Each structure stands twice: as structure tokens, then as C-alpha cells.
C-alpha positions as CSV (number, residue, x, y, z in Angstrom):
1,M,-8.2,4.2,5.1
2,D,-5.9,7.0,4.0
3,Y,-2.9,7.6,6.3
4,S,-0.8,9.5,3.8
5,S,0.9,12.7,4.8
6,G,-0.7,14.4,1.7
7,S,-4.1,13.7,3.1
8,A,-4.6,16.5,5.7
9,G,-1.5,15.3,7.6
10,Y,-2.9,12.0,8.9
11,S,-0.6,9.3,10.1
12,P,-1.3,5.8,11.6
13,A,-0.4,7.1,15.1
14,A,-0.8,10.4,16.8
15,S,2.8,10.4,17.8
16,L,4.0,10.4,14.2
17,T,4.3,13.7,12.5
18,T,4.3,14.3,8.7
19,D,8.0,15.1,8.9
20,A,8.8,11.6,10.3
21,T,9.9,8.5,8.4
22,Y,7.7,5.5,9.3
23,S,6.3,2.3,7.8
24,V,3.2,0.3,8.4
25,R,2.1,-3.2,7.4
26,W,-1.5,-4.2,7.2
27,A,-2.5,-7.8,6.8
28,G,-5.8,-9.6,6.6
29,L,-8.0,-11.9,4.6
30,L,-10.1,-11.4,1.4
31,R,-13.2,-13.5,0.8
32,P,-14.5,-12.7,-2.7
33,Q,-18.1,-13.5,-3.5
34,Y,-17.3,-14.6,-7.1
35,A,-14.6,-16.6,-8.8
36,E,-13.4,-14.0,-11.3
37,E,-10.7,-11.4,-12.1
38,Y,-10.3,-8.6,-9.7
39,T,-8.3,-5.4,-9.9
40,F,-6.7,-3.9,-6.8
41,F,-5.6,-0.3,-6.5
42,A,-3.1,1.5,-4.3
43,R,-2.5,5.3,-4.4
44,V,0.3,7.4,-3.1
45,S,-0.2,11.1,-2.6
46,G,3.3,12.4,-2.8
47,D,7.0,11.6,-3.4
48,E,7.3,10.7,0.3
49,D,5.1,7.7,0.0
50,R,5.9,4.1,-1.0
51,V,3.5,1.1,-1.2
52,K,3.5,-2.6,-2.0
53,L,0.4,-4.8,-2.2
54,W,0.2,-8.6,-2.1
55,V,-3.0,-10.7,-2.7
56,D,-2.8,-14.5,-2.4
57,N,1.0,-14.1,-2.1
58,S,1.2,-12.4,-5.5
59,L,2.9,-9.0,-5.6
60,L,0.3,-6.9,-7.5
61,V,1.5,-3.3,-6.7
62,D,5.2,-2.5,-6.3
63,Q,5.8,1.2,-5.9
64,W,8.7,1.2,-3.4
65,L,10.5,3.8,-5.6
66,S,8.1,6.7,-5.5
67,L,6.2,8.1,-8.4
68,A,4.5,11.2,-7.0
69,A,0.7,11.4,-7.0
70,T,0.3,8.1,-8.8
71,E,-2.3,5.4,-8.6
72,R,-1.1,1.8,-9.3
73,S,-3.1,-1.3,-9.8
74,G,-2.7,-5.0,-10.3
75,T,-5.1,-7.7,-11.5
76,L,-5.5,-11.2,-10.2
77,A,-7.8,-14.0,-11.3
78,I,-9.4,-15.5,-8.2
79,G,-10.4,-19.1,-8.9
80,A,-12.6,-19.9,-5.9
81,A,-15.6,-18.0,-4.6
82,N,-16.1,-17.7,-0.8
83,A,-12.5,-18.9,-0.1
84,Y,-10.1,-16.9,2.0
85,F,-7.0,-15.2,0.5
86,D,-4.2,-13.4,2.2
87,V,-3.9,-9.7,1.7
88,A,-0.9,-7.6,2.8
89,M,0.0,-4.0,2.2
90,E,3.3,-2.3,3.2
91,Y,3.3,1.5,3.3
92,K,6.3,3.7,4.0
93,H,6.4,7.5,4.4
94,V,10.0,8.7,3.8
95,E,11.1,12.1,5.1
96,G,14.4,13.8,5.8
97,P,17.9,12.2,4.9
98,H,16.4,8.8,4.1
99,K,14.4,10.3,1.2
100,E,17.4,10.0,-1.1
101,N,17.6,6.2,-0.6
102,P,14.1,4.8,-0.6
103,E,15.1,1.1,-0.5
104,P,14.2,-0.6,2.8
């Protein structure tokens, strides 16, 4: 899903506008079909966006200091097929006076 402000003004809730600062954390499970190396991607659409991605408790993407319009990736060797692995993504849209200091 794409909730970035650069994507037609979408946000994770109707009450949030594109000029608001907000953060979202998604968490779930990944069940790969094969035991092999996987590459995970996260893309930010503008200098207002921040993202971190963990898979199996390994931080694969750390873009908390923005790099405008950049796609980041991380690779992880998954050693067990059909097992469950934790996945978590943190997303932050920074606007207004907080934009100068992007650290949480």
C-alpha cells in the first residue's frame, strides 16, 4: 500500500492531511515458500517521508533521515521454507517545524 503524501495526497487516515506530521507502524508475518535470499524494498516519495523496515528482527532499511525520492533495499537469507518471520515497517511523514529535526 502507498500512503505517502507524494502519492495523490493519501494518508493512513482520512483525518490526516498532507500538511500533518504523523507516523504509522505496520507489523505482520512473512512465510516464504523457499529457503533462499530475499531482497526487500521500501520507497519514499519526498523529503517529508522516513521509513525503517525489519525482517526477522534484522533492520534491512533505515531511511529515517530522508533522501528525497529514493528507493532503498536490504537483503536477507531466509534459512527455512514455510516458517514464519516477523516483519515490521515504521513510516513517518514529517511536515512543518519538525521537518528540521527528523529524529524520533
